[in-house]
C-alpha positions as CSV (number, residue, x, y, z in Angstrom):
1,M,-33.5,5.4,-4.5
2,T,-31.1,3.1,-6.3
3,Q,-29.0,0.2,-5.1
4,V,-25.5,-0.2,-6.7
5,S,-23.9,-3.6,-6.7
6,L,-20.4,-4.4,-7.9
7,H,-19.7,-8.1,-8.4
8,A,-16.0,-9.3,-8.6
9,L,-15.3,-6.1,-10.6
10,T,-11.9,-6.2,-12.2
11,K,-10.0,-3.8,-14.5
12,H,-6.5,-4.7,-15.9
13,Y,-4.9,-2.2,-18.1
14,P,-2.9,-3.7,-21.0
15,G,0.8,-4.0,-20.1
16,A,0.2,-3.2,-16.4
17,P,1.8,-5.8,-13.9
18,A,-1.3,-6.0,-11.7
19,A,-5.0,-5.2,-12.0
20,A,-6.0,-1.6,-11.2
21,V,-9.2,-2.9,-9.7
22,D,-9.0,-6.5,-8.5
23,G,-12.2,-8.4,-7.8
24,V,-14.1,-5.7,-6.0
25,T,-17.5,-6.7,-4.6
26,L,-19.4,-3.9,-2.9
27,D,-23.0,-2.9,-2.3
28,L,-24.2,0.6,-2.0
29,A,-27.5,0.7,-0.2
30,P,-30.3,2.8,-1.8
31,G,-30.0,6.4,-0.6
32,S,-26.7,5.9,1.2
33,L,-23.4,7.9,1.1
34,T,-20.4,5.6,0.8
35,A,-16.8,6.8,0.8
36,L,-14.4,4.9,-1.4
37,L,-11.2,5.5,0.5
38,G,-7.5,4.8,-0.2
39,P,-4.1,6.2,-1.2
40,S,-3.3,7.5,-4.6
41,G,-3.1,4.9,-7.3
42,C,-5.1,2.2,-5.4
43,G,-7.9,2.1,-8.1
44,K,-10.5,4.5,-6.6
45,T,-11.0,6.6,-9.7
46,T,-10.9,3.6,-12.0
47,T,-13.7,2.0,-10.0
48,M,-15.7,5.2,-10.2
49,R,-15.2,5.5,-14.0
50,L,-16.3,1.8,-14.4
51,I,-19.6,2.5,-12.6
52,A,-20.1,5.6,-14.8
53,G,-19.5,3.6,-17.9
54,L,-16.5,5.7,-19.0
55,L,-14.3,2.5,-18.8
56,D,-15.2,-1.1,-19.6
57,P,-14.2,-3.7,-17.0
58,T,-12.1,-6.7,-17.7
59,S,-14.5,-8.8,-15.8
60,G,-17.2,-8.8,-13.2
61,D,-20.5,-6.9,-13.2
62,I,-22.2,-3.6,-12.3
63,R,-25.8,-3.7,-11.3
64,L,-28.3,-1.0,-10.6
65,D,-31.3,-2.3,-8.6
66,G,-30.3,-5.8,-9.6
67,T,-30.0,-5.3,-13.4
68,S,-26.6,-5.3,-15.1
69,V,-25.7,-2.1,-16.9
70,L,-22.6,-3.3,-18.7
71,A,-24.3,-3.0,-22.0
72,T,-25.9,0.3,-21.1
73,P,-24.1,3.4,-22.5
74,P,-23.0,6.1,-20.0
75,E,-25.7,8.6,-20.9
76,R,-28.4,6.0,-20.2
77,R,-27.3,4.7,-16.9
78,G,-28.6,7.5,-14.8
79,V,-25.2,7.8,-13.2
80,V,-23.5,11.3,-13.1
81,M,-19.9,11.9,-12.2
82,V,-18.4,15.1,-10.8
83,F,-14.7,15.3,-11.7
84,Q,-12.0,16.6,-9.4
85,N,-11.1,19.5,-11.9
86,H,-14.8,20.4,-12.4
87,L,-14.6,20.6,-16.2
88,L,-16.8,23.7,-16.4
89,F,-17.1,25.4,-19.8
90,P,-15.2,28.7,-19.5
91,H,-17.1,30.5,-22.3
92,M,-20.4,29.8,-20.6
93,S,-22.1,31.5,-17.6
94,V,-22.8,29.7,-14.4
95,A,-26.5,29.2,-15.4
96,E,-25.5,27.9,-18.9
97,N,-23.1,25.5,-17.3
98,V,-25.6,24.2,-14.8
99,G,-28.4,23.9,-17.4
100,F,-26.2,22.3,-20.1
101,G,-27.4,18.7,-19.4
102,L,-31.0,19.6,-19.6
103,R,-30.5,21.5,-22.9
104,M,-28.8,18.4,-24.3
105,Q,-31.9,16.4,-23.3
106,G,-34.0,18.9,-25.3
107,R,-35.9,20.2,-22.2
108,P,-38.0,23.3,-22.7
109,T,-36.2,26.6,-22.0
110,S,-38.6,27.6,-19.4
111,E,-38.1,24.4,-17.5
112,T,-34.3,24.6,-17.8
113,A,-34.4,28.2,-16.4
114,R,-36.7,27.2,-13.6
115,R,-34.7,24.2,-12.5
116,T,-31.4,26.0,-12.9
117,E,-32.6,28.8,-10.6
118,E,-33.9,26.2,-8.0
119,I,-30.6,24.2,-7.9
120,L,-28.5,27.4,-7.7
121,A,-30.4,28.3,-4.6
122,R,-29.9,24.8,-3.2
123,V,-26.1,25.1,-3.5
124,Q,-26.2,28.6,-2.2
125,L,-25.3,30.4,-5.5
126,T,-28.3,32.6,-6.0
127,G,-27.2,35.7,-7.8
128,F,-24.3,34.1,-9.5
129,A,-26.1,32.8,-12.6
130,R,-24.6,35.4,-15.1
131,R,-20.9,35.1,-13.9
132,R,-18.3,33.1,-15.7
133,P,-16.4,30.2,-14.0
134,T,-13.2,32.4,-14.1
135,E,-15.0,34.9,-11.8
136,L,-15.6,32.2,-9.1
137,S,-13.6,30.9,-6.2
138,G,-12.6,27.3,-6.2
139,G,-15.4,26.5,-3.8
140,Q,-17.9,28.2,-5.8
141,Q,-16.7,26.4,-8.9
142,Q,-17.1,23.1,-7.1
143,R,-20.7,24.1,-6.2
144,V,-21.4,24.8,-9.9
145,A,-20.2,21.4,-10.8
146,L,-22.3,19.8,-8.1
147,A,-25.4,21.7,-9.2
148,R,-24.9,20.7,-12.9
149,A,-24.9,17.0,-11.7
150,L,-27.8,17.4,-9.3
151,I,-30.0,19.2,-11.8
152,L,-30.2,16.0,-13.9
153,R,-31.8,14.1,-10.9
154,P,-29.5,11.2,-11.3
155,K,-30.0,7.8,-9.8
156,V,-26.4,7.7,-8.7
157,L,-24.0,10.5,-8.0
158,L,-20.2,9.9,-8.2
159,L,-17.9,12.6,-6.6
160,D,-14.2,12.3,-7.4
161,E,-12.0,14.0,-4.6
162,P,-14.6,16.8,-4.4
163,L,-12.7,18.7,-1.6
164,S,-9.0,18.1,-2.6
165,N,-8.6,21.5,-4.2
166,L,-10.0,23.6,-1.4
167,D,-8.5,25.1,1.7
168,A,-9.5,24.0,5.1
169,H,-12.3,26.4,5.6
170,L,-14.0,25.8,2.2
171,R,-13.5,22.0,2.6
172,G,-15.7,22.2,5.8
173,E,-18.4,24.2,4.2
174,M,-18.4,22.0,1.0
175,R,-18.4,18.8,3.1
176,D,-21.5,20.1,5.0
177,L,-23.2,21.0,1.7
178,I,-22.6,17.6,0.2
179,R,-23.9,15.7,3.3
180,D,-27.0,18.0,3.5
181,L,-27.9,17.7,-0.2
182,Q,-27.4,13.9,-0.2
183,R,-29.7,13.6,2.8
184,E,-32.3,16.0,1.2
185,T,-32.3,14.3,-2.3
186,G,-31.7,10.7,-1.1
187,I,-29.5,10.1,-4.2
188,T,-27.2,7.0,-3.7
189,T,-23.8,8.7,-3.6
190,L,-20.2,7.4,-3.8
191,V,-17.3,9.8,-2.8
192,V,-13.8,8.9,-3.8
193,T,-11.2,10.3,-1.4
194,H,-7.8,9.7,0.1
195,D,-8.5,11.7,3.2
196,Q,-9.6,9.6,6.3
197,S,-11.1,12.5,8.2
198,E,-13.1,13.5,5.1
199,A,-14.5,10.0,4.7
200,T,-15.4,9.6,8.4
201,I,-17.2,12.8,8.6
202,L,-19.1,12.4,5.2
203,A,-20.0,8.8,4.9
204,D,-22.5,6.2,6.2
205,Q,-19.9,3.5,5.3
206,I,-16.4,3.4,4.2
207,A,-15.0,1.0,1.5
208,L,-11.2,0.9,2.0
209,L,-9.3,0.1,-1.3
210,L,-5.6,-0.8,-1.0
211,D,-3.6,-1.9,-4.2
212,G,-6.8,-2.4,-6.1
213,K,-8.3,-4.9,-3.5
214,L,-11.2,-4.0,-1.2
215,R,-9.9,-4.7,2.3
216,Q,-12.8,-3.7,4.5
217,V,-16.2,-2.2,4.3
218,A,-17.7,-0.8,7.5
219,T,-18.8,2.2,9.4
220,P,-16.1,4.8,10.3
221,A,-16.3,3.8,13.9
222,E,-15.8,0.2,13.1
223,L,-12.8,0.8,10.9
224,Y,-11.1,2.7,13.6
225,S,-11.8,0.3,16.5
226,R,-12.2,-3.0,14.7
227,P,-9.9,-3.1,11.7
228,A,-9.8,-6.3,9.6
229,D,-6.1,-6.5,9.5
230,T,-2.8,-4.7,10.2
231,A,-2.9,-2.9,6.9
232,V,-6.3,-1.4,7.6
233,A,-5.2,-0.5,11.1
234,R,-2.1,1.3,9.9
235,F,-4.1,3.2,7.3
236,F,-6.3,4.5,10.0
237,G,-3.5,5.5,12.3
238,G,-2.9,2.4,14.2
239,A,0.5,2.3,15.8
240,N,0.5,-0.4,18.5
241,F,0.8,-4.1,17.4
242,I,2.0,-6.8,19.8
243,T,2.2,-10.4,18.8
244,G,1.0,-13.0,21.2
245,Q,-1.8,-15.5,21.9
246,S,-5.5,-15.0,22.8
247,R,-6.7,-17.6,25.3
248,A,-9.7,-17.8,27.5
249,G,-10.5,-14.1,27.3
250,Q,-6.8,-13.0,27.9
251,F,-4.1,-11.9,25.6
252,L,-0.7,-13.3,26.5
253,S,2.4,-11.4,25.2
254,A,5.5,-9.6,26.3
255,L,3.2,-7.1,28.1
256,G,1.9,-9.8,30.4
257,P,-1.8,-11.0,30.5
258,L,-4.3,-8.5,29.4
259,R,-8.1,-9.0,29.6
260,L,-9.8,-8.8,26.2
261,P,-13.5,-8.0,25.2
262,P,-15.8,-11.0,25.5
263,D,-16.0,-11.6,21.7
264,A,-12.2,-12.1,21.3
265,P,-11.4,-15.2,19.4
266,D,-8.7,-17.7,20.7
267,G,-5.4,-18.4,18.9
268,D,-2.3,-16.7,17.8
269,G,-2.9,-13.1,16.9
270,I,-1.7,-9.4,17.0
271,L,-3.1,-7.2,19.7
272,T,-3.8,-3.6,18.7
273,F,-5.2,-0.6,20.4
274,R,-5.7,3.1,19.4
275,P,-3.0,5.4,20.8
276,E,-5.8,7.7,22.1
277,A,-7.3,4.9,24.0
278,I,-4.5,4.7,26.5
279,E,-5.4,6.0,30.0
280,T,-2.7,7.3,32.4
281,G,-2.8,6.0,36.0
282,G,-4.5,3.0,37.5
283,F,-3.4,-0.1,39.4
284,G,-6.1,-2.5,38.5
285,E,-7.0,-4.6,35.6
286,N,-4.7,-4.1,32.4
287,S,-2.5,-1.7,34.2
288,L,1.1,-1.5,33.1
289,A,4.4,0.1,34.3
290,V,6.1,2.2,31.7
291,V,8.8,4.8,31.3
292,V,8.0,8.0,29.4
293,G,10.1,8.5,26.3
294,D,9.9,11.1,23.5
295,R,7.0,13.5,23.0
296,A,5.8,15.4,19.8
297,F,3.2,18.2,20.0
298,L,0.5,17.7,17.3
299,G,-1.7,20.5,18.2
300,S,-4.9,19.1,19.9
301,Q,-2.9,16.0,21.0
302,T,0.7,15.1,22.0
303,R,2.3,11.9,20.8
304,V,4.1,10.2,23.7
305,T,6.3,7.1,23.4
306,L,6.2,4.7,26.5
307,Q,8.5,1.8,27.1
308,A,6.7,-1.1,28.7
309,G,9.5,-3.7,29.3
310,P,10.6,-4.8,25.9
311,V,7.6,-3.2,24.1
312,M,7.4,0.3,22.9
313,I,3.9,1.8,23.0
314,E,2.7,5.0,21.3
315,A,0.1,7.2,23.1
316,L,-1.8,10.2,22.1
317,L,-2.6,12.3,25.2
318,P,-4.0,15.8,25.9
319,P,-1.2,18.3,25.8
320,A,-1.7,19.4,29.4
321,T,-1.4,15.7,30.5
322,A,1.7,15.1,28.4
323,A,3.3,18.3,29.6
324,A,3.4,16.9,33.1
325,L,5.2,13.7,32.0
326,P,8.9,14.4,31.6
327,G,11.2,12.0,29.7
328,G,12.4,9.2,31.9
329,M,9.5,9.3,34.3
330,A,8.1,6.1,35.6
331,L,4.3,5.9,35.1
332,R,1.4,3.5,35.1
333,I,-1.0,3.4,32.3
334,T,-4.3,1.3,31.8
335,L,-5.4,-0.3,28.5
336,P,-9.2,-0.6,28.8
337,P,-10.4,-4.1,27.7
338,A,-13.1,-2.6,25.4
339,A,-10.2,-0.7,23.5
340,L,-8.3,-3.9,22.7
341,W,-8.7,-5.8,19.4
342,V,-7.0,-8.9,18.2
343,L,-6.0,-9.0,14.6
344,P,-5.3,-12.3,12.6
345,A,-1.7,-13.4,12.9
346,V,0.6,-12.6,10.0
347,R,1.2,-15.8,8.0
């Protein structure tokens, strides 16, 4: 298992107004699966190409098990990258595509054939060895690309948007396969994605990249419930932000005093809470009187706007609960203290 460490990694393309990757410092624990998450154009793929050695950084360092690999050519880093568009050779069979890297290493034909058969079984493609890529579905092509990478037994596996070209059903299957293979092999893996749900299901930790800067590295649960700032909270679907002041375990704002978790810091800040954390009913601690506003059915949940004095609150409620709340209805809600989080005040 290999540790990957990025130290102040920066890439500035000539003529660009800002760095594509700006001072990123990130550690990938040996044998971990990390999702590098962010919107299009935030520097995710550039970061991955820097790790693979396909691009040279403007500054900073990339270390594998503590040793810099900046002077090491891509083919000697032990890092394999699976591209979003697969890059399979159309004139080769599945087996020839998968075994290509071993042939380039000069491995014996018998070893290449044996390992190709083994890895095709692991990615659930037994019986597909003689087919051409054009005879495969998108999900099957992605499995071939994954097999071609895994057969090389890399130290580090880089997956660039591995599920983006698949429909919902195939995404689920491929996501489970990636997770299972990563646990089985123990290869340190970095997955680039713009999809929050994909990242939260796949990854041990998520590194959120916005505008080339690493904004927070945490477990999926921490990013949802304890975002570092409003930008992180909004990216993960945060919708409720109330300015005020934290003092002696309470948050004082236009909503009135609300009890906070014990670890809340004192000072000016922005109170946030997940829309799905709001509970209907209650007259005790952190109970608020609200008036029901608009509703929007989202499938498994319904988004409901609630007017609490001068403050508009967004809630996500079960559809059956929301259906019993007509517009204009007076209601009481509760904000559980454990669901409240105070962000730094905007300067």
